[in-house]
VOBA-1610 file (N, C-alpha, C; in pm, whole numbers, padded with zeros to 5 digits, always signed):
BEGIN
Met-13663+08259+28740Met-13566+08202+28646Met-13485+08313+28581Ala-13352+08300+28585Ala-13266+08403+28527Ala-13274+08401+28375Glu-13261+08520+28316Glu-13263+08530+28171Glu-13137+08466+28113Phe-13151+08401+27998Phe-13038+08332+27935Phe-12928+08434+27899Asp-12805+08403+27937Asp-12692+08493+27915Asp-12627+08463+27780Tyr-12680+08526+27674Tyr-12627+08501+27540Tyr-12482+08544+27528Lys-12448+08657+27590Lys-12312+08710+27578Lys-12209+08612+27632Glu-12237+08556+27746Glu-12145+08460+27807Glu-12143+08329+27728Tyr-12260+08281+27689Tyr-12270+08153+27620Tyr-12202+08156+27483Ser-12208+08269+27415Ser-12160+08277+27277Ser-12010+08298+27265Lys-11941+08316+27378Lys-11797+08340+27373Lys-11724+08227+27300Gly-11645+08265+27199Gly-11567+08167+27125Gly-11645+08084+27026Lys-11774+08113+27008Lys-11857+08035+26917Lys-11883+08112+26787Glu-11898+08037+26680Glu-11924+08095+26548Glu-12072+08077+26513Val-12135+08186+26473Val-12276+08180+26437Val-12292+08110+26302Leu-12378+08009+26299Leu-12409+07941+26173Leu-12541+07991+26116Val-12643+07997+26200Val-12776+08042+26158Val-12822+08153+26251Arg-12880+08257+26192Arg-12929+08369+26273Arg-13067+08410+26225Ala-13162+08409+26317Ala-13297+08457+26288Ala-13315+08592+26355His-13358+08690+26277His-13370+08827+26329His-13511+08879+26304Gly-13588+08892+26410Gly-13723+08948+26400Gly-13815+08872+26307Val-13804+08739+26306Val-13879+08658+26209Val-14027+08649+26247Glu-14111+08690+26154Glu-14256+08679+26169Glu-14312+08603+26050Lys-14420+08532+26075Lys-14490+08464+25965Lys-14640+08474+25989Thr-14708+08529+25891Thr-14852+08546+25899Thr-14918+08476+25781Tyr-15020+08400+25810Tyr-15099+08334+25706Tyr-15238+08395+25704Gln-15293+08411+25584Gln-15429+08462+25572Gln-15519+08352+25519Ile-15620+08320+25596Ile-15719+08221+25556Ile-15853+08293+25550Gly-15897+08323+25429Gly-16016+08405+25414Gly-15987+08545+25463Ala-16070+08593+25555Ala-16049+08727+25610Ala-15969+08723+25740Glu-15932+08602+25784Glu-15866+08588+25913Glu-15715+08575+25897Leu-15640+08648+25980Leu-15495+08639+25983Leu-15449+08550+26097Thr-15358+08459+26067Thr-15299+08373+26169Thr-15152+08408+26183His-15112+08446+26304His-14973+08484+26330His-14898+08360+26383Ala-14831+08290+26291Ala-14761+08167+26330Ala-14633+08197+26405Leu-14562+08301+26364Leu-14440+08345+26433Leu-14452+08494+26461Arg-14407+08534+26580Arg-14430+08672+26624Arg-14300+08742+26665Gly-14199+08734+26581Gly-14075+08806+26610Gly-13971+08720+26679Ile-13923+08616+26609Ile-13824+08524+26663Ile-13683+08581+26644Asn-13608+08588+26751Asn-13466+08626+26746Asn-13385+08513+26807Leu-13291+08459+26729Leu-13215+08344+26778Leu-13087+08328+26698Glu-12981+08292+26767Glu-12855+08256+26702Glu-12825+08110+26733Ile-12792+08034+26627Ile-12748+07896+26640Ile-12600+07892+26607Tyr-12521+07832+26696Tyr-12377+07832+26678Tyr-12329+07701+26614Arg-12224+07711+26535Arg-12171+07595+26465Arg-12132+07485+26564Gly-12179+07364+26536Gly-12147+07249+26621Gly-12242+07228+26737Glu-12345+07311+26749Glu-12442+07295+26859Glu-12539+07181+26831Tyr-12596+07129+26939Tyr-12708+07036+26933Tyr-12822+07105+27007Ile-12924+07148+26933Ile-13035+07226+26988Ile-13162+07143+26985Cys-13235+07144+27094Cys-13368+07083+27097Cys-13473+07192+27109Val-13572+07186+27022Val-13681+07284+27020Val-13809+07214+27064Met-13878+07276+27158Met-14000+07217+27211Met-14114+07317+27212Gly-14234+07264+27213Gly-14352+07348+27218Gly-14475+07266+27182Pro-14591+07305+27229Pro-14714+07230+27200Pro-14752+07240+27052Ser-14844+07155+27011Ser-14895+07160+26875Ser-14953+07298+26846Gly-14916+07355+26731Gly-14965+07487+26695Gly-14884+07601+26752Ser-14771+07569+26817Ser-14690+07673+26880Ser-14605+07751+26780Gly-14582+07692+26661Gly-14499+07757+26561Gly-14368+07685+26534Lys-14347+07568+26597Lys-14222+07493+26578Lys-14198+07458+26432Ser-14297+07399+26368Ser-14279+07356+26229Ser-14257+07474+26136Thr-14330+07582+26160Thr-14311+07702+26080Thr-14169+07755+26096Phe-14120+07755+26220Phe-13985+07801+26248Phe-13882+07714+26178Phe-13905+07581+26180Phe-13815+07490+26109Phe-13813+07521+25959Asn-13929+07547+25903Asn-13935+07579+25760Asn-13856+07706+25728Met-13858+07803+25819Met-13780+07926+25799Met-13631+07896+25803Leu-13587+07821+25904Leu-13446+07790+25918Leu-13393+07709+25801Gly-13479+07623+25746Gly-13436+07537+25637Gly-13456+07596+25499Gly-13503+07719+25491Gly-13524+07781+25363Gly-13639+07722+25283Leu-13730+07652+25353Leu-13845+07592+25285Leu-13961+07690+25274Asp-13954+07799+25348Asp-14056+07903+25345Asp-13988+08035+25378Ser-14051+08145+25339Ser-13995+08278+25363Ser-14076+08351+25470Pro-14008+08426+25556Pro-14081+08501+25659Pro-14161+08616+25601Thr-14270+08650+25666Thr-14348+08768+25629Thr-14270+08895+25662Ala-14196+08887+25774Ala-14109+08997+25815Ala-13989+08938+25886Gly-13879+09013+25889Gly-13757+08964+25950Gly-13671+08889+25851Lys-13559+08837+25900Lys-13462+08771+25811Lys-13403+08648+25878Val-13366+08553+25792Val-13292+08435+25837Val-13161+08429+25759Phe-13051+08423+25832Phe-12919+08420+25770Phe-12856+08282+25790Met-12795+08229+25684Met-12718+08105+25690Met-12577+08139+25649Asp-12481+08125+25741Asp-12344+08171+25715Asp-12344+08315+25668Glu-12427+08396+25733Glu-12441+08540+25706Glu-12497+08572+25568Val-12557+08474+25503Val-12628+08497+25376Val-12777+08506+25406Asp-12839+08618+25365Asp-12982+08638+25384Asp-13057+08550+25283Met-13122+08445+25331Met-13185+08349+25241Met-13298+08411+25160Ala-13361+08515+25213Ala-13471+08579+25141Ala-13423+08654+25018Gln-13293+08685+25012Gln-13239+08758+24899Gln-13192+08666+24785Leu-13198+08536+24808Leu-13154+08441+24706Leu-13266+08412+24608Asn-13230+08395+24481Asn-13331+08352+24385Asn-13355+08202+24401Ala-13450+08148+24327Ala-13490+08008+24346Ala-13373+07912+24324Lys-13291+07940+24225Lys-13177+07852+24195Lys-13072+07859+24305Glu-13045+07981+24352Glu-12946+07998+24459Glu-12993+07934+24589Leu-13122+07949+24618Leu-13177+07891+24740Leu-13173+07738+24734Ala-13206+07682+24618Ala-13201+07537+24601Ala-13059+07486+24620Phe-12961+07562+24570Phe-12821+07524+24585Phe-12781+07525+24732Leu-12822+07630+24804Leu-12788+07639+24946Leu-12850+07524+25024Arg-12977+07496+24999Arg-13044+07386+25070Arg-12977+07253+25040Cys-12940+07234+24914Cys-12879+07108+24872Cys-12742+07088+24936Arg-12666+07195+24945Arg-12527+07185+24989Arg-12507+07200+25139Lys-12593+07276+25206Lys-12563+07312+25344Lys-12663+07262+25447Ile-12780+07215+25404Ile-12885+07178+25499Ile-12934+07037+25470Gly-12939+06955+25573Gly-12998+06822+25562Gly-13128+06817+25641Tyr-13223+06736+25596Tyr-13355+06730+25658Tyr-13388+06586+25695Val-13436+06568+25818Val-13483+06437+25863Val-13625+06457+25915Phe-13721+06389+25851Phe-13861+06410+25883Phe-13917+06295+25966Gln-14022+06322+26039Gln-14089+06221+26120Gln-14141+06106+26035Ser-14187+06139+25913Ser-14248+06037+25827Ser-14151+05982+25723Tyr-14021+06005+25740Tyr-13912+05951+25659Tyr-13902+06015+25520Asn-14015+06026+25449Asn-14019+06090+25316Asn-13924+06026+25216Leu-13917+05894+25217Leu-13836+05823+25118Leu-13918+05798+24992Asn-13847+05788+24880Asn-13911+05750+24754Asn-13936+05600+24760Thr-14063+05561+24755Thr-14099+05421+24781Thr-14058+05324+24670Val-14032+05373+24550Val-13994+05284+24441Val-13842+05274+24426Met-13769+05350+24503Met-13622+05348+24497Met-13565+05261+24609Thr-13447+05205+24584Thr-13377+05131+24687Thr-13318+05229+24789Ala-13268+05174+24899Ala-13204+05258+25000Ala-13089+05337+24939Leu-13006+05271+24861Leu-12893+05340+24799Leu-12939+05448+24703Glu-13042+05421+24625Glu-13093+05522+24531Glu-13150+05642+24605Asn-13217+05617+24716Asn-13268+05729+24797Asn-13155+05816+24850Val-13048+05752+24896Val-12937+05825+24955Val-12860+05904+24849Thr-12846+05847+24732Thr-12764+05913+24628Thr-12841+06019+24550Leu-12972+06023+24563Leu-13051+06117+24484Leu-13005+06262+24502Pro-12983+06313+24626Pro-12936+06451+24640Pro-12799+06474+24576Met-12715+06370+24576Met-12583+06384+24515Met-12595+06399+24363Ile-12683+06321+24304Ile-12704+06330+24159Ile-12756+06468+24123Phe-12852+06518+24203Phe-12905+06652+24179Phe-12796+06758+24189Ser-12698+06737+24276Ser-12592+06836+24294Ser-12484+06826+24187Gly-12494+06725+24099Gly-12400+06714+23988Gly-12289+06614+24008Met-12294+06537+24116Met-12190+06437+24140Met-12200+06324+24039His-12087+06272+23995His-12085+06159+23902His-12151+06038+23969Gln-12223+05961+23892Gln-12302+05850+23947Gln-12216+05750+24022Asp-12098+05717+23971Asp-12011+05621+24039Asp-11964+05676+24174Asp-11929+05803+24177Asp-11887+05866+24303Asp-12002+05871+24402Ala-12122+05898+24349Ala-12240+05904+24435Ala-12269+05767+24498Arg-12257+05662+24418Arg-12281+05527+24471Arg-12179+05491+24579Gln-12054+05529+24555Gln-11950+05500+24653Gln-11975+05573+24785Arg-12009+05699+24775Arg-12038+05776+24897Arg-12166+05725+24962Gly-12266+05692+24880Gly-12392+05641+24934Gly-12371+05515+25016Met-12285+05426+24969Met-12258+05303+25044Met-12187+05334+25176Lys-12097+05431+25174Lys-12028+05470+25298Lys-12128+05524+25401Leu-12223+05604+25352Leu-12323+05661+25443Leu-12416+05553+25497Leu-12454+05457+25414Leu-12538+05348+25462Leu-12462+05262+25563Asp-12332+05243+25541Asp-12250+05172+25639Asp-12247+05249+25771Lys-12239+05382+25762Lys-12232+05466+25881Lys-12355+05449+25969Val-12472+05431+25905Val-12596+05415+25983Val-12633+05268+26002Gly-12539+05177+25967Gly-12559+05035+25993Gly-12648+04963+25895Leu-12658+05015+25772Leu-12746+04953+25673Leu-12674+04919+25542Gly-12543+04898+25550Gly-12469+04865+25429Gly-12518+04738+25362Asp-12571+04645+25442Asp-12620+04519+25386Asp-12763+04528+25336Arg-12826+04645+25351Arg-12965+04662+25307Arg-12976+04760+25191Trp-12866+04786+25124Trp-12861+04892+25023Trp-12959+04870+24909Asn-12993+04744+24881Asn-13079+04715+24766Asn-13225+04695+24806His-13259+04726+24930His-13397+04709+24978His-13475+04839+24960Arg-13602+04824+24926Arg-13691+04939+24915Arg-13760+04964+25050Pro-13815+05083+25067Pro-13875+05117+25197Pro-13974+05015+25250Lys-14058+04959+25165Lys-14158+04864+25213Lys-14095+04735+25266Glu-13967+04714+25234Glu-13896+04595+25280Glu-13814+04623+25407Met-13830+04743+25464Met-13754+04782+25582Met-13848+04825+25694Ser-13799+04812+25816Ser-13875+04858+25932Ser-13872+05010+25937Gly-13955+05067+26027Gly-13956+05212+26042Gly-13821+05266+26083Gly-13755+05197+26175Gly-13624+05242+26219Gly-13521+05238+26108Gln-13527+05135+26025Gln-13435+05126+25912Gln-13462+05237+25811Gln-13590+05264+25787Gln-13623+05373+25696Gln-13572+05507+25749Gln-13583+05529+25881Gln-13534+05654+25937Gln-13382+05664+25927Arg-13314+05552+25939Arg-13168+05555+25923Arg-13129+05584+25778Val-13207+05532+25684Val-13184+05567+25543Val-13204+05717+25524Ala-13309+05770+25587Ala-13337+05913+25576Ala-13223+05996+25633Ile-13163+05950+25743Ile-13048+06021+25801Ile-12930+06015+25705Ala-12905+05898+25649Ala-12796+05885+25551Ala-12819+05979+25433Arg-12941+05985+25385Arg-12974+06075+25273Arg-12951+06221+25312Ser-12984+06255+25435Ser-12968+06395+25479Ser-12822+06437+25481Leu-12731+06339+25488Leu-12587+06368+25494Leu-12521+06361+25357Ala-12600+06343+25253Ala-12547+06318+25120Ala-12442+06419+25076Asn-12467+06547+25100Asn-12378+06652+25050Asn-12304+06725+25162Asn-12273+06651+25270Asn-12197+06707+25382Asn-12256+06838+25435Pro-12381+06838+25480Pro-12443+06962+25525Pro-12379+07016+25653Ser-12386+07148+25669Ser-12341+07210+25794Ser-12449+07198+25901Leu-12574+07191+25857Leu-12689+07194+25947Leu-12782+07078+25918Leu-12825+07009+26023Leu-12921+06901+26011Leu-13046+06939+26089Leu-13160+06947+26019Leu-13288+06979+26081Leu-13369+06850+26097Cys-13402+06815+26220Cys-13472+06690+26249Cys-13606+06720+26314Asp-13713+06681+26249Asp-13847+06709+26300Asp-13906+06582+26361Glu-13901+06573+26494Glu-13951+06456+26569Glu-13901+06325+26508Pro-13769+06306+26495Pro-13716+06190+26422Pro-13741+06055+26487Thr-13774+06052+26617Thr-13799+05924+26683Thr-13946+05904+26721Ala-14032+05996+26679Ala-14172+05993+26724Ala-14245+05867+26681Asn-14213+05813+26564Asn-14283+05696+26512Asn-14210+05565+26539Leu-14108+05570+26626Leu-14024+05453+26648Leu-14043+05399+26789Asp-14017+05269+26805Asp-14019+05211+26939Asp-13895+05257+27017Phe-13892+05226+27145Phe-13787+05278+27232Phe-13648+05236+27186Val-13629+05108+27158Val-13496+05057+27121Val-13450+05118+26989Thr-13539+05124+26892Thr-13504+05180+26762Thr-13476+05330+26774Gly-13557+05396+26858Gly-13533+05538+26882Gly-13396+05562+26941Gln-13352+05471+27030Gln-13219+05481+27088Gln-13110+05472+26981Glu-13131+05386+26882Glu-13033+05371+26774Glu-13022+05500+26692Val-13137+05558+26660Val-13137+05683+26584Val-13074+05795+26666His-13107+05798+26794His-13051+05898+26883His-12898+05890+26886Lys-12843+05767+26892Lys-12698+05747+26897Lys-12632+05796+26768Ile-12696+05769+26654Ile-12641+05814+26526Ile-12631+05966+26523Leu-12738+06034+26564Leu-12737+06181+26563Leu-12635+06236+26662Gln-12624+06175+26777Gln-12528+06221+26876Gln-12385+06208+26823Asp-12355+06097+26757Asp-12222+06077+26701Asp-12192+06178+26591Leu-12291+06206+26508Leu-12272+06305+26401Leu-12237+06441+26459Asn-12303+06476+26569Asn-12278+06604+26631Asn-12143+06608+26702Lys-12114+06509+26784Lys-11993+06511+26866Lys-11867+06476+26789Glu-11877+06382+26695Glu-11757+06335+26626Glu-11731+06408+26495Glu-11837+06454+26429Glu-11819+06518+26299Glu-11857+06665+26298Gly-11906+06715+26412Gly-11933+06858+26423Gly-12054+06908+26348Val-12146+06818+26310Val-12267+06859+26239Val-12358+06933+26337Thr-12403+07050+26300Thr-12497+07126+26383Thr-12635+07064+26368Ile-12699+07034+26481Ile-12829+06967+26478Ile-12933+07052+26551Ile-13044+07075+26484Ile-13160+07138+26547Ile-13273+07037+26540Cys-13324+06997+26655Cys-13418+06886+26660Cys-13544+06926+26735Ala-13658+06915+26670Ala-13786+06929+26738Ala-13819+06794+26799Thr-13828+06789+26930Thr-13846+06660+26995Thr-13896+06675+27137His-13953+06566+27189His-13981+06554+27332His-13917+06426+27384Asp-13827+06369+27306Asp-13754+06248+27345Asp-13651+06287+27451His-13664+06233+27572His-13578+06275+27683His-13431+06247+27657Asp-13399+06142+27578Asp-13259+06112+27549Asp-13197+06219+27460Met-13273+06268+27365Met-13223+06377+27282Met-13208+06505+27363Leu-13304+06530+27449Leu-13296+06649+27533Leu-13170+06645+27619Ala-13140+06527+27671Ala-13030+06516+27767Ala-12894+06543+27705Val-12876+06515+27575Val-12745+06535+27513Val-12735+06668+27437Ser-12843+06744+27437Ser-12840+06872+27366Ser-12760+06976+27445Asp-12717+07080+27375Asp-12648+07191+27440Asp-12746+07293+27497Arg-12852+07319+27419Arg-12954+07415+27463Arg-13092+07360+27433Met-13187+07404+27513Met-13327+07371+27492Met-13403+07501+27473Ile-13486+07504+27369Ile-13559+07626+27333Ile-13708+07594+27334Trp-13784+07670+27413Trp-13929+07652+27420Trp-13997+07759+27334Ile-14085+07715+27244Ile-14163+07807+27162Ile-14310+07795+27200Ser-14373+07909+27219Ser-14515+07911+27256Ser-14581+08029+27187Asp-14694+08003+27121Asp-14770+08109+27055Asp-14683+08192+26960Gly-14595+08124+26889Gly-14514+08190+26787Gly-14398+08271+26839Met-14368+08256+26968Met-14257+08331+27028Met-14168+08238+27109Ile-14042+08276+27124Ile-13953+08200+27212Ile-13989+08234+27356Glu-14035+08133+27427Glu-14075+08151+27567Glu-13955+08157+27659Arg-13860+08066+27635Arg-13737+08068+27713Arg-13631+07981+27646Val-13506+08008+27683Val-13390+07933+27635Val-13307+07895+27757Glu-13262+07769+27760Glu-13180+07726+27872Glu-13072+07631+27826Glu-12956+07638+27892Glu-12854+07536+27872Glu-12902+07407+27938Thr-12889+07299+27866Thr-12940+07171+27916Thr-12875+07131+28048Lys-12749+07166+28066Lys-12679+07127+28189Lys-12743+07190+28313Asn-12824+07295+28292Asn-12891+07361+28404Asn-13034+07314+28424Val-13076+07215+28346Val-13215+07170+28349Val-13221+07024+28392Lys-13315+06992+28478Lys-13337+06854+28521Lys-13427+06785+28420Ile-13379+06676+28362Ile-13458+06599+28265Ile-13516+06478+28337Glu-13647+06468+28341Glu-13713+06358+28408Glu-13764+06258+28305Lys-13705+06140+28305Lys-13742+06039+28204Lys-13888+05998+28215Ala-13939+05998+28334Ala-14078+05954+28351Ala-14175+06044+28279Ser-14134+06168+28252Ser-14225+06261+28187Ser-14211+06260+28036Met-14126+06167+27986Met-14108+06152+27841Met-14075+06283+27773Gly-13978+06350+27828Gly-13927+06466+27757Gly-13967+06600+27812Glu-14059+06606+27908Glu-14091+06735+27968Glu-13979+06772+28063Ala-13928+06892+28053Ala-13814+06934+28134Ala-13860+07030+28243His-13799+07016+28360His-13837+07099+28472His-13712+07152+28540Glu-13728+07266+28604Glu-13617+07321+28680Glu-13604+07248+28812
//
């Protein structure tokens, strides 16, 4: 297998996120666990990236680094050429609020809030006037097909509806980057297709950069690049157009 040609692939592209020599070590008692072992990666604006790897490979840790939810033990992560490790807590919170959206496998909605309240919460935190936040929140719920469910709480919605609310919430402050951690893992096939279509439209029509940890073959098929992580290191990177995606394997990709 030929090595990925970064120089050729990056022509004309703008770097949005850059990981340079990222390592993460955890100490449990006297034992050290090396979750990441020197990750180097550039994510370009407008890309749709799929990240894969077995349980314990370091995917979630890597996502936490990219999203500013954790700091590397060594190395640096840059967002728009800003070193996130150099930001204080207030600056980092501002960056996460304004530039990064998060979609989790378990939805992470506030169970006592309505769909609209969940979506508008990040806007309120960012200082947006409540009336403006409600107006934008309704537009986002319409975008994900839930404008008529704005007053429903999570327990009154299906898993797919909750995930669509979570996507709408992730877009609250027009993020440049959307981090999705197995967003269709808890959904049935048809509902997963709906979520997949929403993410694809956000990427292709609105230019939102998406990094998605997934084994969903439909997400793999529309991505620009596929990145395999194993034992805390990038095992390989490939352009999706050069990879055969076999639906029968539910997301395992083969040459």
